C-alpha positions as CSV (number, residue, x, y, z in Angstrom):
1,M,-0.4,-0.2,0.1
2,A,1.3,3.5,-1.1
3,T,0.1,7.1,-0.4
4,L,0.4,9.3,-3.3
5,H,0.4,13.3,-2.2
6,A,0.1,15.3,-5.2
7,R,-2.0,18.5,-5.9
8,P,-5.0,17.4,-7.9
9,G,-5.4,17.6,-11.4
10,D,-1.5,17.2,-11.6
11,A,-0.4,15.3,-14.8
12,Q,2.5,13.8,-13.3
13,A,0.5,12.5,-10.5
14,L,-1.7,11.0,-13.3
15,K,1.7,9.4,-14.6
16,L,1.8,7.7,-11.5
17,C,-1.4,6.5,-10.8
18,A,-1.5,4.9,-13.8
19,A,1.8,3.1,-13.7
20,A,0.4,1.6,-10.7
21,N,-2.8,0.6,-12.3
22,L,-0.9,-1.2,-14.9
23,A,1.4,-3.1,-12.2
24,N,-1.6,-3.7,-10.0
25,F,-0.2,-1.7,-7.4
26,N,-2.3,-0.5,-4.7
27,V,-1.9,3.5,-4.3
28,S,-4.4,5.8,-2.4
29,F,-4.1,9.8,-3.5
30,A,-4.3,12.8,-1.1
31,A,-4.9,15.6,-2.6
32,S,-2.4,18.5,-1.2
33,S,-1.2,21.8,-1.8
34,L,2.3,22.0,-3.1
35,S,3.5,23.2,0.5
36,D,1.9,20.2,2.1
37,V,3.5,17.9,-0.5
38,R,7.1,19.3,0.0
39,S,6.7,19.6,4.5
40,K,6.0,16.2,4.5
41,G,9.1,14.9,2.5
42,S,12.5,14.9,3.5
43,N,13.6,16.5,-0.3
44,P,16.1,18.8,0.8
45,F,15.9,21.1,-2.2
46,G,11.9,21.2,-1.5
47,T,11.4,21.6,-5.0
48,N,9.1,18.5,-6.0
49,T,5.7,18.6,-6.9
50,V,4.8,15.0,-6.2
51,L,5.2,12.5,-3.0
52,L,4.8,8.8,-2.9
53,V,5.1,7.3,0.3
54,T,5.3,3.5,1.4
55,P,6.7,1.8,4.7
56,A,9.7,1.5,2.8
57,V,10.4,4.8,1.0
58,Q,9.7,8.2,0.0
59,L,10.0,8.9,-3.1
60,S,9.6,12.8,-4.9
61,E,11.0,12.5,-8.1
62,P,8.2,11.5,-10.4
63,S,10.2,8.9,-12.8
64,A,11.9,7.2,-10.0
65,A,8.3,6.9,-8.5
66,A,7.1,5.3,-11.6
67,A,9.4,2.8,-12.3
68,Y,9.2,2.1,-8.2
69,L,5.2,1.1,-8.7
70,A,6.1,-0.6,-11.7
71,G,8.2,-3.1,-10.4
72,G,11.6,-1.5,-10.0
73,S,14.1,-0.3,-12.8
74,S,15.8,-3.3,-12.9
75,S,12.8,-5.0,-14.1
76,L,12.0,-2.5,-16.8
77,P,13.1,-2.8,-20.3
78,L,15.7,-0.2,-21.5
79,P,13.9,1.7,-23.6
80,V,10.9,2.1,-21.5
81,L,13.6,3.6,-19.0
82,Q,15.1,5.6,-21.7
83,W,11.5,7.3,-22.7
84,L,11.0,7.7,-18.5
85,E,14.1,9.7,-18.2
86,W,13.5,11.7,-22.1
87,S,9.8,12.7,-21.1
88,E,11.1,14.1,-17.2
89,Q,14.5,15.7,-18.6
90,A,13.5,16.4,-22.3
91,L,9.7,17.2,-23.1
92,R,8.6,18.5,-20.0
93,P,10.9,21.5,-19.9
94,A,10.0,22.0,-23.6
95,A,6.4,21.7,-23.4
96,M,6.8,24.7,-20.0
97,L,9.4,26.8,-22.2
98,G,7.6,26.6,-26.1
99,G,9.4,27.7,-28.7
100,P,12.5,25.8,-30.6
101,Q,12.5,23.1,-27.8
102,L,9.2,22.0,-27.9
103,E,9.1,22.0,-31.9
104,A,12.3,19.5,-31.9
105,A,10.7,17.6,-29.0
106,L,7.3,17.0,-30.8
107,A,9.6,16.4,-34.1
108,H,11.1,13.5,-32.3
109,L,7.8,12.4,-31.2
110,Q,6.5,11.7,-34.5
111,A,9.5,10.0,-35.6
112,A,9.1,7.9,-32.6
113,L,5.9,6.8,-33.4
114,G,6.5,6.5,-37.1
115,S,9.2,4.0,-36.5
116,G,7.0,2.0,-33.9
117,E,9.1,2.9,-31.0
118,L,6.0,4.5,-29.6
119,S,2.4,3.1,-30.5
120,S,-0.9,4.6,-30.2
121,G,-2.5,1.0,-29.3
122,K,-0.9,-0.1,-26.4
123,A,-0.2,1.7,-23.3
124,T,2.8,0.6,-21.5
125,L,4.9,2.7,-19.1
126,A,6.6,4.3,-22.1
127,E,3.5,5.5,-23.5
128,V,2.1,6.8,-20.0
129,A,4.9,8.8,-19.3
130,V,5.2,10.6,-22.9
131,F,1.0,10.9,-22.7
132,A,1.7,12.6,-19.1
133,G,4.0,15.1,-20.6
134,L,2.0,15.7,-23.4
135,L,-1.1,16.4,-21.7
136,P,-1.4,20.0,-21.0
137,L,-0.8,20.1,-24.7
138,A,-3.2,18.1,-25.9
139,L,-5.9,20.3,-23.3
140,R,-5.1,23.4,-25.1
141,G,-5.2,21.5,-28.2
142,Q,-1.9,22.9,-29.6
143,L,-0.9,19.0,-30.7
144,P,-0.4,18.0,-34.2
145,P,-2.9,15.3,-35.5
146,P,-0.9,12.7,-35.2
147,L,0.6,13.3,-31.3
148,A,-3.2,14.4,-31.2
149,D,-4.5,11.6,-32.0
150,F,-1.8,9.2,-29.9
151,A,-2.8,11.3,-26.5
152,G,-6.2,10.4,-27.3
153,A,-5.8,6.9,-28.0
154,V,-3.7,6.5,-24.8
155,A,-6.1,8.7,-22.8
156,A,-8.8,5.9,-23.4
157,H,-7.0,3.2,-21.9
158,P,-8.8,2.1,-18.7
159,A,-5.5,2.7,-16.6
160,V,-5.3,5.8,-17.6
161,A,-8.8,7.1,-17.5
162,A,-9.0,5.3,-13.6
163,A,-6.2,7.2,-13.0
164,A,-7.4,10.4,-14.4
165,A,-10.5,9.8,-12.5
166,A,-8.3,9.6,-8.9
167,V,-6.2,12.6,-9.3
168,G,-8.9,14.7,-10.7
169,A,-6.8,15.2,-13.8
170,G,-8.7,16.1,-17.5
171,L,-8.3,14.1,-20.1
172,P,-8.0,15.2,-24.5
173,S,-11.7,15.8,-25.8
174,G,-11.1,13.3,-28.2
175,A,-10.7,10.3,-25.4
176,S,-13.5,8.0,-24.8
177,A,-13.4,9.6,-21.3
178,S,-14.7,12.9,-22.8
179,D,-17.3,13.5,-19.8
180,A,-14.0,14.7,-17.8
181,S,-15.2,18.2,-16.4
182,D,-14.0,21.9,-17.0
183,A,-13.0,22.0,-13.7
184,A,-10.4,18.7,-13.6
185,A,-8.8,20.4,-17.0
186,A,-8.8,23.9,-15.3
187,A,-7.0,21.7,-12.2
188,T,-4.7,20.2,-14.6
189,L,-3.5,23.5,-16.3
190,A,-3.6,25.4,-13.2
191,A,-0.7,23.0,-11.7
192,F,1.0,22.9,-15.2
193,D,1.3,26.4,-15.6
194,A,2.7,27.3,-11.9
195,D,5.1,24.5,-12.6
196,A,5.7,26.2,-15.7
197,A,6.4,29.7,-14.1
198,A,8.5,28.4,-11.3
199,Y,11.0,26.3,-14.3
200,A,11.1,29.8,-16.0
201,A,12.0,32.1,-13.2
202,C,15.4,30.0,-12.2
203,R,16.4,29.4,-15.4
204,P,19.1,32.1,-16.7
205,K,17.7,35.4,-18.4
206,R,19.6,36.1,-21.7
207,P,18.9,40.0,-23.4
208,L,16.5,39.4,-26.0
209,P,16.2,41.0,-29.3
210,G,14.1,44.0,-29.7
211,R,13.7,44.7,-26.4
212,R,15.3,47.1,-23.4
213,N,17.6,44.4,-21.9
214,I,18.5,46.5,-18.4
215,L,21.1,45.2,-16.0
216,I,20.6,46.9,-12.9
217,T,23.9,46.2,-10.0
218,S,24.3,47.5,-6.4
219,A,26.9,46.9,-3.6
220,L,26.0,44.7,-1.1
221,P,23.5,45.5,1.5
222,Y,25.6,46.1,4.7
223,V,28.7,48.2,5.7
224,N,31.4,45.9,7.7
225,N,28.9,42.9,7.7
226,V,26.2,45.1,9.3
227,P,23.5,45.8,7.3
228,H,23.5,49.9,7.5
229,L,20.1,51.8,7.0
230,G,22.0,54.4,4.9
231,N,23.5,51.7,2.6
232,I,20.3,50.2,2.0
233,I,18.2,52.9,1.0
234,G,21.5,54.4,-0.9
235,C,21.9,50.8,-2.8
236,V,20.1,47.8,-2.4
237,L,16.6,49.4,-1.8
238,S,17.1,52.1,-4.4
239,A,17.7,49.6,-7.2
240,D,14.8,47.2,-6.1
241,V,12.6,49.6,-6.7
242,Y,14.1,50.5,-10.4
243,A,13.9,46.9,-10.9
244,R,10.8,46.6,-9.7
245,Y,9.4,49.3,-12.1
246,C,11.6,47.9,-15.1
247,R,10.1,44.9,-15.0
248,A,6.4,46.4,-14.4
249,R,6.7,48.4,-17.7
250,G,8.1,44.9,-19.5
251,H,11.1,45.5,-19.8
252,N,14.0,42.4,-19.5
253,C,15.2,43.0,-16.3
254,I,17.8,41.5,-14.0
255,Y,18.7,42.9,-10.6
256,V,22.4,41.5,-9.4
257,C,23.6,42.5,-5.8
258,G,27.0,42.6,-4.2
259,T,28.8,43.2,-8.1
260,D,31.2,45.6,-6.4
261,E,33.0,42.4,-4.7
262,Y,32.2,39.3,-6.8
263,G,31.8,40.8,-10.6
264,T,28.6,41.1,-12.3
265,A,27.8,36.8,-12.6
266,T,25.8,37.4,-15.4
267,E,25.8,37.4,-19.4
268,T,26.3,41.1,-20.1
269,K,26.3,42.0,-23.8
270,D,23.7,44.3,-25.5
271,V,22.3,45.7,-21.7
272,E,21.9,48.7,-20.0
273,L,24.1,48.6,-17.4
274,V,22.4,50.8,-14.2
275,Q,24.6,51.0,-11.4
276,F,23.2,52.1,-7.6
277,M,25.6,53.2,-4.6
278,G,26.6,55.2,-2.2
279,K,28.8,59.1,-3.1
280,D,31.6,57.8,-1.5
281,N,32.3,55.1,-4.6
282,V,31.7,57.6,-7.3
283,P,35.1,58.2,-7.9
284,F,35.8,54.6,-9.4
285,H,32.6,53.4,-10.6
286,T,32.4,56.7,-12.9
287,V,36.5,57.2,-13.7
288,I,39.0,54.8,-12.3
289,F,36.9,51.6,-13.6
290,P,35.6,53.2,-16.9
291,A,39.3,53.8,-17.7
292,T,40.8,50.7,-17.0
293,L,38.3,49.0,-19.4
294,L,39.1,51.8,-22.4
295,G,42.3,51.3,-21.8
296,T,42.5,47.5,-22.2
297,G,40.6,47.9,-25.8
298,G,38.1,45.5,-25.5
299,E,34.4,45.1,-25.9
300,W,32.8,45.6,-22.4
301,T,29.7,46.2,-21.2
302,M,29.7,50.0,-20.2
303,M,27.8,51.9,-17.5
304,R,24.8,53.4,-19.1
305,S,23.2,55.6,-15.9
306,I,24.5,55.7,-12.0
307,S,22.2,56.9,-9.3
308,V,24.3,58.0,-5.9
309,T,22.8,59.0,-3.1
310,E,24.5,61.1,0.0
311,Y,24.6,60.0,3.5
312,L,21.7,58.9,5.9
313,N,22.2,59.8,9.6
314,Y,20.6,59.0,12.3
315,E,19.0,61.5,15.0
316,G,21.1,64.3,14.5
317,G,24.2,61.9,14.8
318,K,25.7,58.7,12.7
319,F,24.9,55.1,13.0
320,S,26.9,53.3,15.2
321,K,26.5,49.4,15.4
322,S,29.3,49.1,18.0
323,R,28.0,52.0,20.3
324,G,24.2,50.3,19.7
325,T,23.4,53.7,18.0
326,G,20.7,53.3,15.5
327,V,18.3,51.0,13.9
328,F,20.4,48.4,11.6
329,G,18.1,46.4,8.9
330,N,18.1,43.0,10.7
331,Q,16.5,45.5,13.9
332,A,14.0,46.9,11.8
333,K,11.3,44.2,11.8
334,D,11.9,43.7,15.5
335,T,10.1,47.1,15.5
336,G,6.6,45.7,14.5
337,I,6.4,48.7,12.1
338,P,5.5,46.8,8.7
339,V,7.7,46.4,5.8
340,E,5.8,49.5,3.9
341,V,6.3,51.9,6.3
342,W,10.0,51.6,6.6
343,R,10.3,51.4,2.7
344,Y,7.8,54.5,2.3
345,Y,9.6,56.4,5.1
346,L,13.3,55.7,3.3
347,L,12.1,56.3,0.0
348,A,10.5,59.5,0.8
349,N,13.5,60.6,2.9
350,R,15.9,59.6,0.3
351,P,19.6,61.5,0.2
352,E,19.5,62.1,-3.3
353,Q,20.9,66.0,-2.9
354,S,22.2,66.2,0.4
355,D,22.6,64.0,3.3
356,T,19.4,63.6,5.6
357,D,18.4,62.3,9.4
358,F,16.4,59.1,10.0
359,K,14.2,60.5,13.1
360,W,11.7,58.6,14.6
361,A,9.4,61.2,15.1
362,D,9.5,62.2,11.1
363,L,8.9,58.3,10.7
364,A,6.0,58.4,12.6
365,A,4.6,61.9,11.1
366,K,5.2,60.4,7.3
367,N,3.3,57.4,8.6
368,N,0.4,58.8,10.2
369,S,-0.1,62.2,7.9
370,E,0.7,60.3,4.7
371,L,0.4,56.9,4.5
372,L,-2.5,56.5,6.8
373,A,-4.3,60.1,6.3
374,N,-4.1,60.2,2.4
375,L,-3.5,56.6,0.9
376,G,-4.7,54.4,3.3
377,N,-7.9,56.7,4.1
378,F,-8.6,57.0,-0.2
379,V,-8.7,53.5,-0.3
380,N,-10.4,52.6,2.7
381,R,-13.0,54.9,1.6
382,A,-13.7,54.1,-1.5
383,L,-13.5,50.0,-1.3
384,M,-15.7,50.3,2.0
385,F,-18.5,52.6,0.2
386,V,-18.9,49.9,-2.7
387,S,-18.8,47.2,0.0
388,K,-21.8,49.1,1.7
389,F,-23.6,50.5,-0.9
390,F,-22.8,48.0,-3.8
391,E,-22.8,44.5,-2.4
392,G,-19.2,44.5,-2.3
393,K,-19.9,44.8,-6.6
394,V,-18.2,47.7,-8.5
395,P,-20.5,49.5,-10.3
396,G,-20.7,50.0,-14.0
397,A,-20.0,53.6,-15.4
398,T,-22.7,55.6,-16.8
399,S,-23.4,59.0,-18.4
400,A,-24.4,60.6,-15.2
401,G,-21.2,61.5,-13.4
402,V,-19.1,60.9,-16.1
403,A,-17.9,65.1,-16.4
404,E,-16.7,64.7,-12.7
405,A,-14.7,61.4,-13.5
406,E,-13.2,62.7,-16.4
407,E,-12.1,65.9,-14.5
408,L,-10.5,63.4,-12.4
409,G,-8.6,61.9,-15.1
410,K,-7.4,65.2,-16.4
411,A,-5.8,65.7,-13.0
412,V,-4.5,62.2,-12.4
413,A,-3.3,61.6,-16.0
414,P,-0.1,64.4,-16.2
415,K,1.0,62.8,-12.8
416,V,1.2,59.7,-14.0
417,A,2.8,60.8,-17.2
418,E,5.6,62.8,-14.7
419,Y,5.4,59.4,-12.5
420,V,7.0,57.7,-15.6
421,S,9.0,60.5,-16.7
422,A,10.4,60.7,-13.2
423,L,11.4,56.6,-13.0
424,E,13.0,56.5,-16.0
425,R,15.2,59.0,-15.2
426,I,15.7,57.5,-12.0
427,K,14.3,60.1,-9.4
428,L,12.8,57.8,-7.5
429,K,11.9,60.3,-4.3
430,E,9.8,62.8,-7.1
431,G,8.2,59.5,-8.3
432,L,7.1,58.5,-5.2
433,R,5.8,62.3,-4.6
434,L,3.5,61.9,-7.4
435,V,2.1,58.5,-6.1
436,M,0.8,60.0,-3.3
437,A,0.4,63.3,-4.8
438,V,-2.5,61.0,-6.8
439,S,-3.8,59.8,-3.9
440,A,-4.6,63.4,-2.7
441,D,-6.8,64.0,-5.7
442,G,-8.6,60.9,-5.0
443,N,-9.2,62.5,-1.7
444,K,-10.4,65.5,-3.1
445,F,-12.3,63.7,-5.7
446,L,-14.6,62.1,-2.8
447,Q,-14.6,65.3,-0.8
448,D,-15.8,67.2,-3.8
449,T,-18.2,64.7,-5.4
450,K,-19.9,63.5,-2.5
451,P,-21.3,60.1,-3.3
452,W,-22.7,59.6,0.1
453,V,-25.4,62.0,-0.8
454,A,-25.3,60.9,-4.8
455,V,-26.3,57.4,-3.3
456,K,-29.6,58.9,-1.8
457,E,-30.6,61.0,-5.0
458,D,-28.9,59.9,-7.9
459,K,-27.7,56.1,-7.9
460,D,-26.3,56.5,-11.1
461,K,-24.2,59.1,-11.1
462,C,-23.2,57.8,-7.8
463,A,-21.8,54.3,-9.7
464,T,-20.2,56.7,-11.8
465,L,-18.0,58.4,-9.3
466,V,-17.4,54.9,-7.1
467,A,-15.9,53.7,-10.2
468,A,-13.8,56.3,-10.6
469,S,-12.7,56.1,-7.4
470,V,-12.2,52.1,-7.3
471,G,-10.6,52.6,-10.7
472,L,-8.1,55.0,-9.3
473,V,-7.4,52.5,-6.2
474,R,-6.3,49.9,-8.8
475,L,-4.3,52.5,-10.6
476,L,-2.9,53.5,-7.0
477,A,-1.9,49.9,-6.7
478,A,0.2,49.6,-9.7
479,L,1.9,52.9,-9.1
480,M,3.0,52.0,-5.8
481,A,4.0,48.3,-6.3
482,P,7.8,49.4,-7.4
483,Y,8.1,51.5,-3.8
484,M,5.7,49.1,-1.7
485,P,4.8,46.0,-3.1
486,S,3.3,44.2,0.1
487,L,1.3,47.3,0.5
488,A,0.3,46.7,-3.3
489,A,-0.2,43.4,-2.5
490,K,-3.0,44.1,0.6
491,I,-5.0,46.6,-1.9
492,L,-4.9,44.3,-4.7
493,S,-6.0,41.3,-2.2
494,Q,-9.0,43.9,-1.0
495,L,-10.0,44.1,-4.9
496,A,-9.5,40.6,-5.8
497,L,-7.3,41.3,-8.6
498,P,-4.3,39.2,-9.6
499,Y,-1.1,40.8,-8.6
500,E,1.3,40.3,-11.6
501,A,-1.5,41.5,-14.5
502,S,-2.6,44.5,-12.1
503,T,0.5,46.2,-11.2
504,A,2.4,45.7,-15.4
505,L,2.4,49.4,-15.4
506,S,1.4,49.1,-19.4
507,D,1.2,52.1,-21.8
508,E,-2.6,51.0,-21.9
509,L,-2.9,51.0,-18.2
510,V,-0.8,54.6,-18.1
511,A,-3.5,56.3,-21.0
512,G,-6.3,54.6,-19.1
513,A,-4.8,57.3,-16.3
514,A,-7.3,60.0,-18.2
515,A,-10.5,57.3,-17.8
516,P,-10.3,56.0,-14.1
517,H,-13.8,54.8,-14.4
518,T,-13.2,52.3,-16.8
519,L,-10.0,50.8,-15.3
520,V,-12.2,48.4,-13.4
521,A,-14.6,45.7,-15.0
522,A,-18.4,46.4,-14.0
523,G,-19.6,43.7,-11.8
524,H,-16.3,42.7,-10.3
525,V,-16.7,41.0,-7.2
526,M,-14.2,42.9,-4.1
527,G,-13.1,40.7,-1.4
528,T,-13.1,42.4,2.0
529,P,-11.9,46.0,2.5
530,G,-10.5,46.9,5.6
531,P,-7.6,49.1,7.2
532,L,-4.2,49.1,5.6
533,I,-2.1,51.3,7.6
534,S,-1.6,51.7,11.8
535,A,-1.0,54.7,13.2
536,I,2.2,55.1,15.2
537,S,1.8,56.7,18.8
538,E,4.5,58.9,20.2
539,E,4.3,56.4,22.7
540,Q,6.0,54.2,20.8
541,V,8.6,56.8,19.2
542,E,9.9,57.3,22.6
543,E,10.2,54.0,22.9
544,L,11.8,52.9,20.2
545,R,14.4,56.0,20.3
546,A,15.4,54.7,23.9
547,R,15.2,51.3,22.5
548,F,18.1,52.4,19.7
549,G,19.8,55.3,21.7
550,G,23.0,53.8,22.0
551,N,25.6,55.0,24.4
552,Q,24.9,58.5,22.9
553,A,23.9,60.0,26.8
554,E,27.4,58.2,28.1
555,D,29.5,60.4,25.4
556,A,28.0,63.3,26.8
557,A,29.4,62.3,30.0
558,N,32.8,62.2,28.9
559,A,32.8,65.2,27.2
560,A,31.3,66.4,30.3
561,A,34.4,65.2,32.3
562,A,36.6,66.4,30.4
563,A,35.4,69.6,30.5
564,S,35.7,69.5,34.4
565,T,39.7,70.0,34.2
566,S,39.0,73.4,33.3
567,K,37.2,76.5,34.6
568,P,34.1,77.9,33.4
569,A,34.2,80.2,30.6
570,A,33.1,84.1,31.4
571,A,31.3,86.4,29.3
572,K,32.0,90.1,29.5
573,G,31.8,91.6,32.8
574,G,33.1,88.8,34.8
575,K,29.4,87.2,34.4
576,P,29.2,83.2,33.7
577,T,28.2,82.1,30.7
578,A,25.0,81.3,29.5
579,A,25.8,77.5,30.0
580,A,27.2,77.8,33.5
581,A,24.3,79.8,34.7
582,A,22.1,76.8,33.4
583,A,24.1,74.2,34.9
584,S,23.6,75.9,37.7
585,K,19.9,75.8,37.7
586,G,19.9,72.0,37.3
587,G,20.9,71.8,33.7
588,A,18.4,72.6,31.9
589,G,19.7,75.3,29.4
590,A,21.2,74.8,25.9
591,D,24.0,73.0,26.8
592,G,22.0,70.9,29.7
593,K,22.9,67.8,27.8
594,K,26.7,67.9,27.5
595,A,26.8,68.2,31.6
596,A,25.3,65.4,32.5
597,A,26.2,61.8,31.6
598,A,22.5,59.5,31.1
599,A,22.6,56.1,31.8
600,G,20.2,55.7,28.6
601,A,17.8,58.2,29.4
602,D,16.5,60.4,27.3
603,G,19.1,63.7,27.8
604,K,16.5,66.0,26.5
605,K,14.2,65.3,29.2
606,A,16.7,64.3,32.0
607,A,18.5,67.6,31.4
608,G,15.1,69.4,32.6
609,G,15.0,71.2,29.1
610,D,14.4,70.9,25.4
611,G,17.9,71.9,24.8
612,K,16.4,75.3,22.7
613,K,16.0,78.1,25.4
614,A,17.9,79.2,28.1
615,A,16.7,78.4,31.8
616,G,14.5,81.4,33.1
617,G,15.7,83.0,30.0
618,S,12.8,85.0,27.9
619,G,12.9,82.0,25.1
620,A,15.5,83.4,22.8
621,A,17.9,80.3,21.8
622,A,20.9,80.2,24.4
623,P,23.7,81.6,22.6
624,A,26.7,79.5,21.1
625,D,29.4,79.1,23.8
626,D,32.6,77.3,23.4
627,G,34.2,77.2,26.6
628,P,33.9,74.5,29.1
629,V,30.9,73.4,31.6
630,D,31.8,74.3,35.3
631,V,30.6,71.0,36.9
632,S,31.6,72.2,40.0
633,R,27.8,73.4,40.3
634,L,26.6,70.0,40.0
635,D,25.2,67.8,42.8
636,V,27.1,64.7,42.6
637,R,26.5,62.2,45.1
638,V,27.2,58.5,46.2
639,G,24.0,56.7,47.0
640,R,22.7,53.2,47.3
641,I,20.5,51.2,45.0
642,V,17.4,49.6,47.8
643,K,15.5,48.5,45.4
644,A,15.1,47.9,41.5
645,W,12.3,47.0,38.5
646,K,11.9,46.6,35.1
647,H,10.3,50.2,33.3
648,P,6.2,49.1,32.9
649,D,6.4,50.4,29.8
650,A,9.6,50.4,28.4
651,D,12.0,47.2,28.0
652,S,15.4,49.2,28.2
653,L,14.4,51.2,30.9
654,Y,15.2,50.2,34.9
655,V,13.5,52.2,37.6
656,E,15.7,52.2,41.0
657,E,15.3,53.6,44.5
658,V,18.5,55.1,45.6
659,D,19.0,56.1,49.2
660,V,21.1,59.3,49.2
661,G,21.1,59.7,52.7
662,E,18.2,62.0,52.4
663,D,14.5,61.0,54.8
664,K,13.3,58.8,51.9
665,P,15.1,57.2,48.6
666,R,15.0,58.9,45.5
667,Q,13.6,57.4,42.8
668,V,15.5,57.4,39.6
669,V,15.2,56.0,35.9
670,S,18.0,54.5,34.1
671,G,18.8,52.9,30.3
672,L,21.0,50.4,31.9
673,V,18.8,47.0,30.7
674,R,21.0,45.9,27.6
675,F,24.2,46.5,29.7
676,I,22.9,44.8,33.5
677,P,20.3,42.4,32.2
678,A,19.0,41.6,36.0
679,A,17.5,44.0,37.9
680,D,18.3,42.4,41.4
681,Q,22.0,42.6,40.2
682,L,21.4,46.6,40.8
683,V,20.1,45.7,44.3
684,G,22.8,46.9,46.8
685,R,25.2,49.0,44.9
686,R,26.9,52.5,45.6
687,V,27.0,54.6,42.7
688,V,27.4,57.8,41.7
689,L,24.2,60.1,40.8
690,L,23.4,64.0,39.9
691,C,20.9,64.9,42.0
692,N,20.0,68.6,41.4
693,L,18.4,68.1,37.8
694,K,14.8,69.0,37.4
695,P,12.3,65.8,37.9
696,A,11.4,64.2,34.1
697,A,9.0,61.9,33.6
698,M,10.3,59.0,31.8
699,R,7.7,57.3,29.8
700,G,5.2,58.1,32.9
701,V,7.4,57.3,35.7
702,Q,9.2,60.4,37.4
703,S,13.4,60.5,37.7
704,Q,14.9,62.3,40.4
705,A,18.1,61.9,39.4
706,M,20.8,60.8,37.1
707,V,23.0,57.1,37.8
708,L,26.3,58.3,36.2
709,A,27.9,55.5,34.0
710,A,30.9,55.0,31.9
711,T,31.6,53.4,28.7
712,S,34.8,51.8,27.1
713,K,36.6,53.2,24.1
714,E,35.1,50.7,22.0
715,G,31.6,51.6,23.1
716,D,30.7,47.7,23.9
717,K,31.3,48.0,27.3
718,V,28.8,50.2,30.3
719,G,29.8,50.2,34.1
720,V,28.1,52.3,36.6
721,L,30.2,55.1,38.6
722,R,31.2,53.8,42.0
723,H,33.3,56.1,44.4
724,G,34.3,53.6,46.5
725,C,32.6,50.4,48.7
726,V,33.5,52.4,51.8
727,A,32.0,55.9,50.9
728,E,28.5,56.7,53.2
729,C,25.9,57.7,51.5
730,R,25.1,61.5,50.9
731,K,28.6,61.8,50.6
732,Q,29.6,64.9,47.8
733,V,31.7,63.9,45.3
């Protein structure tokens, strides 16, 4: 007894069942998805489409399984084994690819029929194997008459007809089993088409005559083995967007990553070579390398275009993996922020003309005010309206409301044309801006035409307005697909439209932007609409900033310690500088952050000010001061931690109660979780605190002092400052 796991209708499964029937081998068929077929077996490559399981063996190669069912390879005649191998290695790939390979395979079969090597009057395992390879072509009527007759005769054999019924496969209409349903034929063709697409995807891609053949290259997505966001946006992500756009436009395109290190592992004749990189590599790729190639006198493929970015910095500073400053590519998924939000923010913030900053507050603002309030809002309003008032079916446009729909087209069509022009010139930031502008036109259209009013007063007009809105949603999905493919997929799922066909930026779709009410067929049944984007709260921003803030506060402590060896600078008239005055009031001035060491607490809040106004001043910006900070004005004391626990709302913060010799312990919030993983390791420690800071709320918990810490030169170790084990509490340092 054996069990065959395969997709319903699969011609390969039919071959195995027919082989079992010919040999009177008892096999039960278990209809399975492709993922289930692969998960049940032990094929290390995970590429098999069938799985035969017996108490003794598991077989995932169709021809080997067929030979096993027929009694084993040793018992089969050599010609049968040769036809088994040929049908799998030559006929099936040729049927998938078509063209000259298929013509040669069919000619070989016709010659075999003419010579008697194969016979339509019998059904041995050889004929069954060839029939299984021809079945998709027979169902589509693509076989020449001799082979069509052969396929019909084999299909009529009882063993084959029974196998087709068992696996739910279609049979040629000329066979005796012509009652097979259209659904069975469709299942057979669907399985074959899926296999053909997978086969084509893994084959080498070569330049095609008469097509734009574009080779896109970039550096690897890391700097010194770290997936740096700046490198990702400058090279890998930008190249990915352009490659997706090129494919959507129908160009023959390959994107190869890592060409700086390993060369271009593809045939590069007759291609447009487009390179993506950061500005530091420009001299090499625009002067040195091309000059070297030209100097050889060889016929090399030269770079056609280059797209270069400036640097992406982090919150006014630099990314540093060793110091834990900034979010890196391998950490992005752990933030819980969807991939489409990451892609949108990085691309909207792409440093095309000058260095730009990654800021958590800016990411939240762009998510909330652009993705959510503009794009997500329009798509949700349009699709929910169809679901509520038209039972989820896209209404057909009528003569009423066409004028309004065409006005929408007049606003949108020029932007779509500009979008195509921008991406052809690799102006990715401009292209994304135009996508959002089209979405804004959609929101304006809904506000101006008020379909919620028209549905009560003139449903024909409302139908046209809604058809135009849904058409614009479908257009937006295609425009955003190069930038945010995951979001485009979500939208098309709600529209119940196929991804590949719907994201193709054909000339017809670009022209159709002028008539958005024609872009989705009348009567099309949508899926279930729902929210696409979630808001990012201020609390999330603060938590993420604290988590990825690294050792910036410790760096400030080192700067303050270095400055303590000098006297405070004085302004004219012998008065203390603004910085010194601010320090005497608890560090609330512009240089407050530089005056104190923070063990991970937000420097801006811990310093008691916002860094923009001098404490006690009139609100004017504090003047620049290059003089040292007067640290003697700071109340630095020894304290003993009597209690410590994790912050209830921040994974990177501890809350401690510290005895500094006062009536009751002070409550302190510090960012030491990354360096001291267990809270009980803090209890009993004598630490050095800065005590004359203005109390500040850290994620809802008040902090009344600051624990001082030091970092190693490399930035990978952090230690809490201690005065000495015999120092008494309240002792001032």
